[in-house]
C-alpha positions as CSV (number, residue, x, y, z in Angstrom):
1,M,62.3,133.3,178.7
2,G,60.5,135.9,176.2
3,L,60.9,139.1,174.4
4,I,58.4,142.1,175.8
5,D,59.2,145.5,174.0
6,D,62.7,146.1,174.8
7,R,63.3,143.9,178.1
8,V,63.5,140.1,178.1
9,V,61.7,138.5,180.5
10,L,62.9,135.5,182.5
11,T,60.4,133.4,184.0
12,S,60.6,130.4,186.1
13,G,57.8,127.6,187.2
14,S,56.2,129.9,189.5
15,G,56.3,133.1,186.8
16,V,58.1,135.9,186.1
17,R,61.4,136.0,187.9
18,D,63.3,139.0,186.9
19,W,63.6,141.5,183.6
20,L,66.9,142.3,181.6
21,P,67.6,144.7,179.2
22,V,67.4,143.6,175.7
23,P,71.3,143.6,174.5
24,K,72.4,146.3,172.4
25,I,74.3,146.0,169.2
26,G,77.9,144.0,169.4
27,M,75.8,142.2,172.7
28,R,73.9,139.0,172.2
29,W,72.5,136.4,174.5
30,H,73.3,133.1,174.3
31,Y,70.0,131.3,175.0
32,G,70.0,128.3,177.4
33,S,73.1,129.1,179.1
34,M,72.7,132.8,180.3
35,A,76.3,133.6,178.7
36,L,76.6,137.0,177.3
37,L,78.3,136.6,174.1
38,T,80.4,140.1,173.0
39,T,83.1,140.4,170.8
40,F,85.5,139.8,173.8
41,T,84.1,136.6,174.4
42,E,83.7,135.8,170.7
43,L,87.9,136.7,169.8
44,L,88.8,135.2,172.9
45,A,86.5,132.0,172.6
46,V,85.5,132.1,176.2
47,A,81.7,131.7,177.6
48,H,82.2,135.0,180.0
49,P,83.6,138.7,179.3
50,I,85.6,138.0,182.7
51,A,89.5,138.1,182.5
52,L,91.8,137.2,185.4
53,A,94.1,140.1,185.9
54,P,97.7,138.9,185.4
55,M,99.0,139.9,189.1
56,G,102.8,138.8,189.4
57,G,102.8,136.0,192.5
58,S,99.2,136.2,192.8
59,A,97.7,135.0,189.6
60,G,99.3,131.6,189.7
61,G,98.7,128.4,187.7
62,A,95.7,127.1,189.9
63,L,93.8,130.1,189.6
64,A,94.1,130.9,186.0
65,A,93.1,127.3,185.4
66,A,90.0,127.9,187.7
67,V,88.9,130.8,185.7
68,S,89.4,129.2,182.3
69,N,87.3,126.0,183.6
70,G,84.9,128.8,184.9
71,G,84.3,130.3,181.3
72,G,86.4,133.3,181.7
73,L,90.0,133.9,180.4
74,G,92.8,133.0,182.7
75,L,96.2,134.8,182.8
76,V,99.2,134.1,184.6
77,G,101.2,136.7,186.4
78,G,104.7,136.5,185.2
79,G,105.5,140.0,185.5
80,R,108.3,139.4,188.2
81,G,110.6,137.4,185.5
82,D,111.4,134.4,187.5
83,P,111.8,132.1,184.9
84,E,111.4,128.8,187.1
85,W,108.3,130.2,188.9
86,L,106.7,131.0,185.7
87,E,107.5,127.3,183.7
88,R,106.1,125.8,187.1
89,E,102.9,127.7,186.9
90,L,102.2,127.2,183.2
91,A,102.7,123.6,183.5
92,I,99.8,123.6,186.5
93,V,97.7,125.6,184.3
94,V,98.4,122.8,181.2
95,E,97.6,119.8,183.7
96,G,94.3,121.9,185.0
97,T,92.5,122.9,181.8
98,H,92.3,122.9,178.0
99,K,90.7,126.0,177.9
100,P,91.7,129.6,177.2
């Protein structure tokens, strides 16, 4: 990976692979993992600026844990107000990940 003018050059063993714009103020590339560091990623301690939409009934514990394990922010949708469902799904998150 190198810097030419205002572009980042990603290279592989065979040469130039892709061109990316240099991140602007407030955005930094974390070299080595290709994670984009933003205020979002730094404040929430996640690798990628991705958040799971907390859709009630659809965004359960397994999905939230998977997003968290993938480097995003996993959220459980508890808007339906069913405390038994929420307790069950939060237990799944606790078992499935230690990340945010």
